[in-house]
Structure formats: C-alpha cells, structure tokens
MDTraj code that builds the backbone (N, CA, C; nanometers):
import mdtraj as md
import numpy as np

residues = "MET LYS SER TYR MET VAL GLU GLU MET ALA GLY ASP THR PRO VAL SER HIS TYR THR VAL ILE ALA ASP THR PRO TRP GLN ALA ALA THR VAL GLY THR LYS LYS GLU VAL GLN GLY ARG ARG ASP GLU ALA GLN TRP VAL ARG VAL THR GLU GLU SER ASN ARG ALA VAL TYR LYS TYR ALA PHE LYS".split()
xyz = np.array([
    [-5.8479, 0.9061, -0.3334],
    [-5.9272, 0.8567, -0.4452],
    [-5.8395, 0.8474, -0.5695],
    [-5.8756, 0.7551, -0.6559],
    [-5.7981, 0.7301, -0.7770],
    [-5.8844, 0.7545, -0.9005],
    [-5.8190, 0.7694, -1.0126],
    [-5.8874, 0.7889, -1.1401],
    [-5.8914, 0.6565, -1.2159],
    [-6.0101, 0.6217, -1.2666],
    [-6.0294, 0.4964, -1.3396],
    [-6.0969, 0.5230, -1.4739],
    [-6.0590, 0.4448, -1.5762],
    [-6.1290, 0.4431, -1.7035],
    [-6.2236, 0.3238, -1.6978],
    [-6.3527, 0.3501, -1.7088],
    [-6.4548, 0.2459, -1.7030],
    [-6.5110, 0.2289, -1.8435],
    [-6.5027, 0.1070, -1.8973],
    [-6.5518, 0.0790, -2.0318],
    [-6.6558, -0.0322, -2.0277],
    [-6.7720, -0.0057, -2.0861],
    [-6.8715, -0.1123, -2.1042],
    [-6.8318, -0.1861, -2.2309],
    [-6.8264, -0.3190, -2.2218],
    [-6.7748, -0.4007, -2.3303],
    [-6.8817, -0.4945, -2.3853],
    [-6.8772, -0.5173, -2.5163],
    [-6.9569, -0.6200, -2.5838],
    [-6.8544, -0.7135, -2.6464],
    [-6.8286, -0.8235, -2.5773],
    [-6.7194, -0.9114, -2.6203],
    [-6.5880, -0.8406, -2.5979],
    [-6.5105, -0.8195, -2.7042],
    [-6.3827, -0.7486, -2.6942],
    [-6.3916, -0.6044, -2.7415],
    [-6.5129, -0.5554, -2.7698],
    [-6.5311, -0.4216, -2.8250],
    [-6.5896, -0.3253, -2.7222],
    [-6.5203, -0.2136, -2.6933],
    [-6.5783, -0.1145, -2.6032],
    [-6.6967, -0.0444, -2.6706],
    [-6.8082, -0.0316, -2.5987],
    [-6.9256, 0.0360, -2.6535],
    [-6.9498, 0.1710, -2.5884],
    [-6.8908, 0.1952, -2.4710],
    [-6.8945, 0.3264, -2.4074],
    [-6.7834, 0.3330, -2.3043],
    [-6.7446, 0.4558, -2.2679],
    [-6.6381, 0.4695, -2.1682],
    [-6.6598, 0.5947, -2.0847],
    [-6.6085, 0.5907, -1.9623],
    [-6.6231, 0.6983, -1.8659],
    [-6.4945, 0.7098, -1.7852],
    [-6.4599, 0.8307, -1.7435],
    [-6.3531, 0.8500, -1.6466],
    [-6.4200, 0.8755, -1.5131],
    [-6.3826, 0.7982, -1.4114],
    [-6.4477, 0.8043, -1.2803],
    [-6.3412, 0.8181, -1.1722],
    [-6.3661, 0.9046, -1.0757],
    [-6.2816, 0.9168, -0.9572],
    [-6.3509, 0.8383, -0.8466],
    [-6.2820, 0.7383, -0.7900],
    [-6.3430, 0.6517, -0.6882],
    [-6.2343, 0.5938, -0.5977],
    [-6.2784, 0.5324, -0.4882],
    [-6.1851, 0.4690, -0.3954],
    [-6.1384, 0.3323, -0.4442],
    [-6.2268, 0.2568, -0.5095],
    [-6.1948, 0.1210, -0.5531],
    [-6.2416, 0.1000, -0.6971],
    [-6.1844, 0.0017, -0.7674],
    [-6.2305, -0.0273, -0.9034],
    [-6.3762, -0.0733, -0.9055],
    [-6.4177, -0.1483, -0.8032],
    [-6.5564, -0.1955, -0.7925],
    [-6.6513, -0.0755, -0.7876],
    [-6.6175, 0.0222, -0.7036],
    [-6.6994, 0.1433, -0.6907],
    [-6.6993, 0.2216, -0.8223],
    [-6.5864, 0.2291, -0.8897],
    [-6.5787, 0.2989, -1.0176],
    [-6.6703, 0.2337, -1.1211],
    [-6.6734, 0.1011, -1.1248],
    [-6.7606, 0.0298, -1.2192],
    [-6.9071, 0.0595, -1.1909],
    [-6.9443, 0.0602, -1.0643],
    [-7.0831, 0.0867, -1.0255],
    [-7.1231, 0.2302, -1.0563],
    [-7.0368, 0.3257, -1.0233],
    [-7.0666, 0.4672, -1.0478],
    [-7.0688, 0.4967, -1.1974],
    [-6.9704, 0.4448, -1.2708],
    [-6.9601, 0.4728, -1.4141],
    [-7.0752, 0.4178, -1.4955],
    [-7.1201, 0.2974, -1.4631],
    [-7.2263, 0.2339, -1.5412],
    [-7.3649, 0.2577, -1.4831],
    [-7.3695, 0.3038, -1.3569],
    [-7.4963, 0.3240, -1.2855],
    [-7.5747, 0.1931, -1.2720],
    [-7.4999, 0.0817, -1.2651],
    [-7.5590, -0.0518, -1.2501],
    [-7.4776, -0.1303, -1.1476],
    [-7.5421, -0.2281, -1.0853],
    [-7.4725, -0.3156, -0.9923],
    [-7.3847, -0.4126, -1.0696],
    [-7.2644, -0.4395, -1.0178],
    [-7.1723, -0.5308, -1.0854],
    [-7.1284, -0.6421, -0.9914],
    [-7.0718, -0.7452, -1.0503],
    [-7.0145, -0.8583, -0.9779],
    [-6.8890, -0.9004, -1.0530],
    [-6.8138, -0.9923, -0.9984],
    [-6.6953, -1.0420, -1.0671],
    [-6.7326, -1.1068, -1.2000],
    [-6.6499, -1.0872, -1.3012],
    [-6.6780, -1.1425, -1.4339],
    [-6.6278, -1.2856, -1.4437],
    [-6.7063, -1.3675, -1.5123],
    [-6.6625, -1.5035, -1.5445],
    [-6.6368, -1.5099, -1.6942],
    [-6.7438, -1.5219, -1.7744],
    [-6.7259, -1.5280, -1.9194],
    [-6.8446, -1.4633, -1.9896],
    [-6.9009, -1.3587, -1.9301],
    [-7.0180, -1.2911, -1.9865],
    [-6.9806, -1.2124, -2.1127],
    [-7.0743, -1.2029, -2.2059],
    [-7.0518, -1.1278, -2.3299],
    [-7.0585, -0.9772, -2.3048],
    [-7.1476, -0.9343, -2.2171],
    [-7.1593, -0.7929, -2.1797],
    [-7.0887, -0.7753, -2.0456],
    [-6.9838, -0.6943, -2.0418],
    [-6.9067, -0.6817, -1.9195],
    [-6.8460, -0.5432, -1.9069],
    [-6.7751, -0.5195, -1.7972],
    [-6.7169, -0.3885, -1.7689],
    [-6.5677, -0.4055, -1.7436],
    [-6.4868, -0.3279, -1.8167],
    [-6.3418, -0.3266, -1.7946],
    [-6.3074, -0.1958, -1.7234],
    [-6.2388, -0.2067, -1.6106],
    [-6.1984, -0.0900, -1.5328],
    [-6.0463, -0.0865, -1.5299],
    [-5.9878, 0.0240, -1.5759],
    [-5.8430, 0.0395, -1.5776],
    [-5.8039, 0.1503, -1.4816],
    [-5.7188, 0.1182, -1.3843],
    [-5.6670, 0.2195, -1.2931],
    [-5.5637, 0.3005, -1.3702],
    [-5.5861, 0.4305, -1.3821],
    [-5.5034, 0.5113, -1.4710],
    [-5.3607, 0.5302, -1.4213],
    [-5.3368, 0.5215, -1.2899],
    [-5.2013, 0.5460, -1.2391],
    [-5.1050, 0.4310, -1.2684],
    [-5.1527, 0.3069, -1.2600],
    [-5.0616, 0.1937, -1.2810],
    [-5.1086, 0.0979, -1.3912],
    [-5.2169, 0.1328, -1.4606],
    [-5.2707, 0.0549, -1.5737],
    [-5.3190, -0.0842, -1.5339],
    [-5.3491, -0.1066, -1.4046],
    [-5.4065, -0.2342, -1.3613],
    [-5.5478, -0.2459, -1.4173],
    [-5.5847, -0.3653, -1.4650],
    [-5.7147, -0.3874, -1.5276],
    [-5.7985, -0.4810, -1.4407],
    [-5.9261, -0.4426, -1.4204],
    [-6.0209, -0.5212, -1.3425],
    [-6.1420, -0.5507, -1.4316],
    [-6.2011, -0.6694, -1.4146],
    [-6.3130, -0.7109, -1.4998],
    [-6.4347, -0.7433, -1.4156],
    [-6.5494, -0.6874, -1.4554],
    [-6.6754, -0.7079, -1.3839],
    [-6.7857, -0.7390, -1.4835],
    [-6.8954, -0.7941, -1.4326],
    [-7.0133, -0.8216, -1.5142],
    [-7.1329, -0.7585, -1.4439],
    [-7.2390, -0.7340, -1.5191],
    [-7.3610, -0.6790, -1.4610],
    [-7.4361, -0.7884, -1.3862],
    [-7.4957, -0.7524, -1.2720],
    [-7.5764, -0.8487, -1.1961],
    [-7.7084, -0.8687, -1.2647],
])
top = md.Topology()
chain = top.add_chain()
for i, resn in enumerate(residues, 1):
    res = top.add_residue(resn, chain, resSeq=i)
    for name in ("N", "CA", "C"):
        top.add_atom(name, md.element.get_by_symbol(name[0]), res)
traj = md.Trajectory(xyz[None], top)
C-alpha cells in the first residue's frame, strides 16, 4: 500500500485535504472523499491525488 495526499479542489484552490493509505490513487480518492469518483475532464469541483513517494499527480471528478 502507498501513501497519498487527497485534496478536494474548487477550481485551482484546495478546500480540504486528507492523507490516505491505499493500493491505488483511484481507491485513495474514493476513501478520502467518501464519494464515488471518475476521471476528470474539466469539472470545477474535483479531486487531486498525489502519490507521496514519487509526487505523481492524478485527477478525478465526483460522479
């Protein structure tokens, strides 16, 4: 399992953040926000997930 920083975003501004231990960034986004997510396109409310070991960034949106 890896450590991820999960941030709920409003545009470019983080509105909340969580540290989550999970197998995948998708799972971290779901566990951290307690909401179902999908791949992000251009939504204003979205989730940024950063893998803490290599700083890889993943972007999701709420379903």
